[in-house]
C-alpha positions in Angstrom: -6.6 -24.1 -22.4 -4.7 -26.5 -24.5 -2.7 -25.1 -27.4 -2.8 -21.5 -26.1 0.4 -19.6 -25.3 1.1 -19.3 -21.6 2.6 -16.1 -20.1 4.4 -16.0 -16.8 3.2 -12.6 -15.6 4.6 -13.1 -12.1 8.1 -14.0 -13.1 9.9 -11.5 -10.9 8.1 -12.8 -7.8 8.9 -16.4 -8.9 12.6 -15.5 -9.2 12.6 -13.8 -5.8 10.9 -16.7 -4.0 13.1 -19.2 -5.8 16.2 -17.4 -4.5 14.7 -17.1 -1.1 13.8 -20.8 -1.0 17.3 -21.8 -2.1 18.8 -19.6 0.6 16.5 -20.1 3.5 14.2 -23.0 2.6 10.5 -23.1 3.0 10.8 -21.2 6.3 12.1 -18.2 4.5 9.2 -18.2 2.1 6.7 -18.4 4.9 8.5 -15.6 6.9 8.5 -13.4 3.8 4.8 -13.8 3.2 4.0 -13.3 6.9 6.0 -10.1 6.9 4.2 -8.9 3.8 0.8 -9.6 5.3 1.9 -7.9 8.6 3.2 -4.9 6.7 -0.1 -4.6 4.8 -2.2 -4.8 8.0 0.0 -2.4 9.9 -0.1 0.1 7.1 -3.9 -0.2 6.9 -4.2 0.4 10.6 -1.9 3.4 10.5 -3.9 4.9 7.6 -7.2 4.3 9.3 -5.9 6.1 12.5 -4.3 8.8 10.5 -7.6 9.6 8.8 -9.3 10.1 12.2 -10.9 6.7 12.6 -11.3 5.9 16.3 -9.1 3.1 17.7 -12.0 0.6 18.4 -13.5 1.1 14.9 -10.1 0.9 13.3 -9.3 -2.3 15.1 -12.7 -3.7 14.1 -12.2 -2.8 10.5 -8.7 -4.2 10.6 -10.0 -7.5 12.0 -12.7 -7.6 9.3 -10.1 -7.0 6.6 -7.8 -9.7 8.1 -10.7 -12.2 8.3 -11.7 -11.5 4.7 -8.1 -11.9 3.5 -7.4 -15.2 5.4 -8.5 -17.4 2.5 -6.0 -15.6 0.3 -2.9 -15.7 2.5 -0.7 -18.0 0.5 2.8 -17.6 -0.8 1.4 -16.1 -4.0 2.1 -12.8 -5.8 -1.2 -11.2 -5.0 0.1 -10.6 -1.4 2.6 -8.2 -2.9 -0.1 -6.5 -4.9 -2.0 -5.8 -1.7 1.0 -3.9 -0.4 1.5 -2.0 -3.7 -2.3 -1.1 -3.8 -2.2 0.3 -0.3 1.0 2.2 -1.0 -0.6 3.6 -4.2 -3.5 4.9 -2.1 -1.1 6.4 0.4 0.8 8.1 -2.4 -2.4 9.5 -3.9 -3.5 10.9 -0.6 0.0 12.5 -0.1 -0.2 14.0 -3.6 -3.6 15.5 -2.9 -2.4 17.0 0.4 0.7 18.4 -1.2 -1.2 19.8 -4.2 -3.8 21.4 -1.9 -1.1 23.0 0.2 0.7 24.2 -3.0 -2.5 25.8 -4.2 -3.0 27.5 -0.9 0.6 28.9 -0.9 0.1 30.1 -4.5 -3.1 31.9 -3.5 -1.4 33.5 -0.5 1.4 34.7 -2.8 -1.0 36.1 -5.3 -2.9 38.0 -2.6 0.4 39.4 -1.2 1.4 40.5 -4.7 -2.0 42.2 -5.2 -1.6 44.0 -1.9 1.9 45.2 -2.7 0.8 46.4 -6.2 -2.2 48.3 -4.8 -0.1 50.0 -2.2 
């Protein structure tokens, strides 16, 4: 799109990879991306197992996700967004569990208060 302004949305990632490339060369960039992909897949497997998925099914789903992601495994910023998306879903699940337990404690305290006031 000639004549249109260009915005560098991924500037922080570009700076981080530039610093890493200067310090470690291309091997450092490759290792970082490999570690990010490994972290995403490890977190995905742990979340599947934590939710009660059986190990054979969890491994099958993990391999399916890995196979689907293979065409996108480059030293590009979207790998970081995979990790942040998965972490966001983990945080949402944690929030729901915490909120649910907080509501249960509140109900228990209200019931205790009613029992004390009626006695």
